[in-house]
VOSETOR-518465 format. One line per 10 residues: number of its first residue (from 1); their letters; for each residue y negated, x, z negated of C-alpha. Coordinates in steps of 0.5 Angstrom, whole numbers. Example, Ala and Ser with C-alpha at 12.3 -4.5 7.8 and 13.67 -1.06 7.14 Angstrom:
BEGIN
1	as	9:25:-16; 2:27:-14
This chain:
BEGIN
1	xxxxxxxxxx	-216:255:-172; -214:249:-168; -213:243:-173; -210:236:-172; -214:231:-177; -212:223:-177; -217:219:-181; -223:223:-177; -228:218:-177; -227:213:-183
11	xxxxxxxxxx	-228:214:-191; -228:222:-192; -225:224:-185; -232:225:-182; -233:230:-188; -227:233:-186; -228:234:-179; -236:236:-179; -234:241:-184; -228:244:-181
21	xxxxxxxxxx	-232:244:-174; -238:248:-178; -234:254:-179; -232:254:-172; -225:251:-172; -223:246:-166; -221:239:-169; -217:234:-166; -218:227:-168; -212:223:-168
31	xxxxxxxxxx	-214:215:-169; -215:208:-166; -222:211:-163; -218:217:-159; -213:212:-157; -208:213:-162; -206:207:-166; -202:211:-172; -199:204:-174; -195:204:-167
41	xxxxxxxxxx	-189:209:-166; -191:211:-159; -198:213:-161; -196:217:-167; -190:220:-162; -196:221:-157; -200:224:-162; -195:229:-164; -195:231:-157; -202:232:-156
51	xxxxxxxxxx	-203:236:-163; -197:241:-161; -201:247:-160; -205:246:-167; -203:251:-173; -205:246:-178; -204:238:-179; -209:234:-184; -206:228:-186; -212:224:-188
61	xxxxxxxxxx	-211:217:-185; -206:212:-189; -206:208:-182; -204:202:-185; -199:205:-190; -196:210:-185; -198:216:-188; -191:218:-191; -188:216:-185; -193:221:-180
71	xxxxxxxxxx	-191:226:-185; -184:225:-185; -184:224:-176; -189:230:-176; -183:235:-180; -178:232:-176; -181:234:-170; -184:240:-172; -179:243:-177; -177:249:-174
81	xxxxxxxxxx	-185:251:-173; -189:255:-178; -194:250:-179; -199:247:-185; -199:240:-187; -205:238:-192; -204:231:-194; -210:227:-197; -208:223:-203; -211:220:-209
91	xxxxxxxxxx	-210:219:-216; -208:213:-215; -201:214:-215; -201:216:-222; -203:209:-224; -197:205:-227; -200:198:-226; -205:197:-221; -209:191:-220; -208:187:-214
101	xxxxxxxxxx	-213:189:-210; -210:196:-209; -203:195:-210; -201:196:-203; -205:203:-203; -202:205:-209; -195:204:-206; -197:208:-200; -200:214:-204; -193:214:-209
111	xxxxxxxxxx	-189:214:-202; -193:220:-199; -193:224:-206; -185:222:-205; -184:225:-198; -188:231:-200; -183:233:-205; -178:231:-200; -181:236:-195; -182:241:-200
121	xxxxxxxxxx	-175:241:-202; -172:241:-195; -170:247:-191; -176:247:-186; -181:251:-184; -187:247:-184; -191:248:-191; -193:241:-194; -199:241:-199; -203:235:-202
131	xxxxxxxxxx	-210:235:-205; -211:229:-209; -218:227:-213; -220:220:-215; -224:215:-211; -232:216:-211; -236:211:-215; -237:206:-209; -230:205:-207; -228:198:-209
141	xxxxxxxxxx	-221:200:-213; -226:203:-218; -229:197:-220; -222:194:-222; -220:201:-225; -225:205:-227; -221:211:-229; -220:212:-222; -227:214:-221; -227:222:-220
151	xxxxxxxxxx	-232:227:-222; -230:231:-216; -236:232:-211; -235:231:-203; -237:239:-203; -231:241:-208; -226:236:-204; -227:240:-197; -226:247:-201; -220:244:-204
161	xxxxx	-218:243:-197; -221:249:-193; -217:254:-199; -211:251:-196; -212:253:-189
């Protein structure tokens, strides 16, 4: 498969990219390092054009809070295509009153879940999926919110994504 992946070179992204490539998939990385600053409208539009032949789009980068916007725009651009979108979220959206350290990310992940629900309930050919785990032990959010720590391994998280392909 040809797969577009945001956030391919930071955090969980390199694991996703490496795992998919080891299975023989062609992965197009979309980030600042490949010339796409996804916080900028023009770069997001260029990224959609660059990945128009992809069968799957993995929305992994929070891109400065634009993850929900990326999902919305992706569906707007390709609403008549049969296309899979896998949104990588976290359990942070389940927290009622997050500490200041993670408040912005909490808003971003909550917006992503809300946008995902809108897509699921809309009349589009795009299929939106969402995967969500906690944070691994060394993530700074876990220090303030130990309930965010996951016992899901990176290998299991990768399997969760691969199943959705």
